[in-house]
N, C-alpha and C positions, 0 to 999 in steps of 0.2 A: 502492498498500499503506499502511494506520493505520503509524504512528510506535506504536514500542514505547513502554508508559508504568511506568516504576522510580516507585508510591507509597509514599513514604517515613512516616510517624507516627513524630512525638516523642512520647515516654511519659516518666513520671514515677512511676516503680514504687515508691519510697519520699517516705511525706511530704511526697505532694501532696495539691491539693486542701483545702490551709489554709478557703477561706471556707465551707468546708460545715463547720467545726470544732463552729459551734451547735449544728449539727444528728445530726452521725454522728459518731461516737469516730473516732480513728485507723486501726484497723482496719477498723470498717466502709468508713471511706474509700478501706482501702484496694479490695476488698474491690470496693465500685461501682465504682471506677477501674477494674478488673480487667472487667466486665460491662462498660462504658462501649465500654473498650478491644477487645471481641470485638463490638460490634456492627456497632462502626467496620468492623475487618475485616470479620463479615461481609459491609456495603455493598460492602469494592474489592474481592471476591473476584473472580479470572479476569482482572481487568484486568490485572496484568502481575506482572515483581518487586515481592515487595513486603518491604518493611524496619520495623521501629521500633527508633526511636534512643531509645537511655535512658543518662542518668550513672549511674543503677545496675544492676548484673548483677541478671541476672532470667533464669531456666529460662523456656523453651518451655514446660514441666511444669504452670506455675504458670497458662496460661491454657486448657492444650487441644486447642491449636492448634498444626500445626506451621508453623513460620512463619521467618524469617530474624530474630535481634537483633543488631542492633550496641550495643556498649557504644564511646559517648563522654569520657571526660572533659571536652573542651571545650564554653563556652558553651555555648545552642540554637546560637544564628547562627552562629558559628565552625562548631558542626559541620556544620551547613545547607551551608553556604557554600563550606565544603572538599569535601562531598561535591559540590558544583556544577560544582568544579574540577578534581575527579577525571572527571567525566562530560565536558568538555568535550574534558581534554586523550584525553580517550576519542573522539574529533569527533564526541559528542552524540549516541551509539546511542541512546539513551530519552528523552524527558522525562520530566520532574523532576514528580512532585504531590505537592503537601506538605498532609496533610490531620489535623488535631487528634486525639486522641484522642479529646477531653468532646464530643463527636455522636454519641447514641448514636438520635439521632430522623435521621442519615441512613442514607439507604436506596442502594441502587443507580441507580435514576433519576436522584438528583440526583449520580452520580461523573460519570452518562451524562451530562449534562445539564453538569456542566463541561466534559470530556472534547468537548464539538457545541460552545463557544465560539471565537470567533478569537481569532487575538493572540497576539501573540510570549510578551505573559505574562498566566490570566486572574488575579482577583483577586474572591475567594468575603468579603464580608466579614459578621462578625460580629456584637452585641448590644456598643453600651461603644465601639465602633470600631478590634475587632482584626478578624483575619484569619485568621479561619476553613480555608481550604483556599488554594491556590495551583499555578497549572499550567503549570508556565515551559516553554519550546521554545527562551529563550537562555541562551547559556551564560553570556551580558552580566550576567544580572540576578544580585541579591542579595537574600538576606532581608532584613530591620531587624524582626525581636519584640522587640517592648521599648515600653511605655506604649501609645499607636495607633497600632498597627500600620498599620492599614488609607492612611493619608492617607500616610502614612510612603516605602509598599507604590508607591503612584501616584505620587508626587513620583520616589521612586529608578527607577522606568518614563521616566518623563518623561525626567529626567537623562542615561538612558542611552542613550534616543533608540528604545525600544520600542516596538511598538502594544501597549497594552493594552485588552481590556474585563475586565466587573464581571462577574460571577454571582452573582445574586439568589435566595435562595432562604429563607424558612419553615427550614424543615429542617435545610438545611445552617447554618444564621447562629444557630442556636439550641445556643451553650456553656452548656455547664450547669456552674455558677461559685460561684453563693449560690443557698443553704436554697430559697427562691421560685423559682427554677430549676426545685427534686426537682418537682415539680407538675406542668409541660407533660412529663415522663418518662412521668410516669402519665399524664395528657390523652393523647398521639398515638404511643406505642411501644409495640409490647409484643414487644420484645425481652430482649435478658438484664438490661439495666440495668434495667426498671419491675420484673424480676423480683425483683431482687435489691431494692430498695427494699419490695417486700411483702413479702417474704422478714421484712424487718427492722420489719414492724408498718408501714407510712406509706400510706396509703390518701388519697382524694380531702373534702375537707370537705364535708360536707351543705348550706353553709351557703347554697350558688346559687355563693360565687366560689371562683373556680379555689388555694384554697389546699389544703395539706397538713394530715393529724390524724398522729399519731405511736398503732397503739393498746397497741404494747405492743414492749418490747424483748427483742433475741436474743442472745444469747450468742453469740460468733464466739469 
């Protein structure tokens, strides 16, 4: 029988995505962040229990989706590792899949892909040395989300004598952090994040390169 999955999606409900500030106003960044989160929720739908982990309070009604929200005042790693410890105390009733909330290109195919990989830990790298998804099958593992987290997660798995594998995927590896990343959403997504950008007046440039243009700004 397949092991149950607990999907955990860390999410910054307020003042997130500051590196997009040159392209999006604060209200627009919030709208876009929620749109990306809805795309991620659509990708993981049906895989098991899903929990959004946030330091800031917000209501599921803001998402338009009935989903479990866990508010924690702890820093990201402390909050995640506390959940891992709790699973261990319960004799590990479900494997943990951590999925970042800024992956609007993600589809169910990528979720099935990482779940099919072997290992005590499966790491999915993002661009620039980050870690966009982690499948945790051992209570010995702990997260190290800061800076170049991907090599740190590999090093931790080795130190803990855990077998790990790497799931590489363009869509899963494409986190949206910088203004130039917005072009990837317009090129490769058809979800809520793309609709949000188009509503804000963004489109692909006709210059022959994958850059974006903004034709107007809509009040939000």
